[in-house]
C-alpha positions, -999 to +999 in steps of 0.1 A: +266-623-270+249-629-303+215-618-289+228-583-281+212-559-306+212-522-315+242-499-311+272-502-287+288-473-269+321-477-251+323-450-224+353-427-221+364-444-188+376-473-210+413-471-221+418-506-235+396-532-250+409-567-243+414-596-267+381-609-281+360-587-259+331-585-283+341-612-308+312-628-327+286-605-312+269-605-345+235-594-332+245-557-330+228-540-359+234-503-350+265-481-348+297-485-327+309-455-307+344-460-292+357-443-261+376-411-267+402-422-241+409-456-257+446-463-264+446-499-276+421-520-295+433-555-288+433-586-311+399-598-322+381-572-301+352-569-326+359-599-349+328-610-368+306-583-354+291-584-388+260-563-381+276-529-371+267-502-397+276-466-406+309-449-400+336-464-377+355-436-361+388-445-344+395-418-318+426-398-318+436-414-285+441-448-301+477-457-310+475-495-318+448-515-336+459-551-331+454-581-354+419-591-366+404-563-344+376-557-368+379-588-391+347-594-411+328-564-397+313-563-432+286-536-429+307-506-418+306-481-447+333-457-438+365-457-417+381-427-401+415-433-385+425-412-355+455-388-359+476-407-334+473-443-348+508-457-351+502-493-359+475-512-377+483-549-373+477-580-394+442-585-408+428-557-386+401-548-411+403-580-433+371-586-452+353-554-441+336-554-475+314-524-468+342-500-464+344-478-495+353-443-507+386-427-496+407-437-466+430-410-450+460-426-435+474-403-407+510-392-408+515-408-374+514-443-389+547-462-386+536-498-391+510-514-414+510-552-413+500-579-438+464-580-451+454-552-427+429-538-453+425-567-477+389-574-486+378-537-483+365-516-512+383-483-508+386-464-541+417-444-531+441-437-503+454-404-490+486-400-470+501-367-458+532-381-441+567-376-455+581-411-447+569-445-457+557-467-429+571-502-423+548-523-444+547-553-468+531-551-502+499-570-493+484-544-469+458-531-494+441-543-526+466-541-555+445-519-577+446-487-555+465-455-560+479-434-531+478-396-531+507-382-510+522-349-500+548-333-524+576-340-500+569-378-497+602-393-510+592-427-522+577-438-555+554-464-538+534-467-506+532-503-493+537-515-528+511-492-544+519-464-569+520-429-556+504-398-571+517-364-559+503-329-564+515-314-597+527-281-584+549-277-553+544-249-529+572-229-513+564-233-477+555-263-455+520-252-447+486-270-449+485-259-485+512-285-492+490-313-481+472-338-503+451-321-529+436-347-553+408-334-576+374-333-561+361-358-587+384-384-573+377-379-536+344-388-521+333-362-496+323-371-461+312-353-429+315-378-401+293-374-370+311-379-337+281-395-321+257-423-327+224-409-340+201-435-354+173-420-376+139-416-361+126-443-384+150-467-368+146-455-332+120-481-324+140-509-339+175-502-325+185-505-289+217-491-275+241-511-253+261-488-232+290-501-211+291-484-176 
């Protein structure tokens, strides 16, 4: 499949991507849009799809990202994890060098496995859950800090130091969520759809699964 080019759209009729489904399809040089009904991204599904660009949005429907699912997808620039993701397995985003800025880890997370995010270039992590997930100390790069909610009870998150807001609030409302200073948190406004620029429209094709 190395000759497939452009963007890839997984339709909403798809609920599971099987092991290695698009592994080594390195010719894709557009964006990847994943089905909003997808529940599981299986092992090696997009391994070494090194040409995908832009923001990778994991839909809220996804609960499990299995091992090496996006290994070496090195040109993605931003990752948005869905609010229902429970498990990110071993080396799922290993060597995704292009990923940078902040990563918001949803409170639904219960398992983060070894080297899931090693080889990424995130500058900080944000976690709004109250309990630490089950994880080893080698999930992330060792030089990161994690901003958490005030009522997060641990001093570390997967072996990384934790920073909490300085002043607690009196009620458990959205105002009690993570509030790092704006200078530390890169802003982003993800687009839910693939919209190549007009300058690229003649260059990029779109592969749509039907």
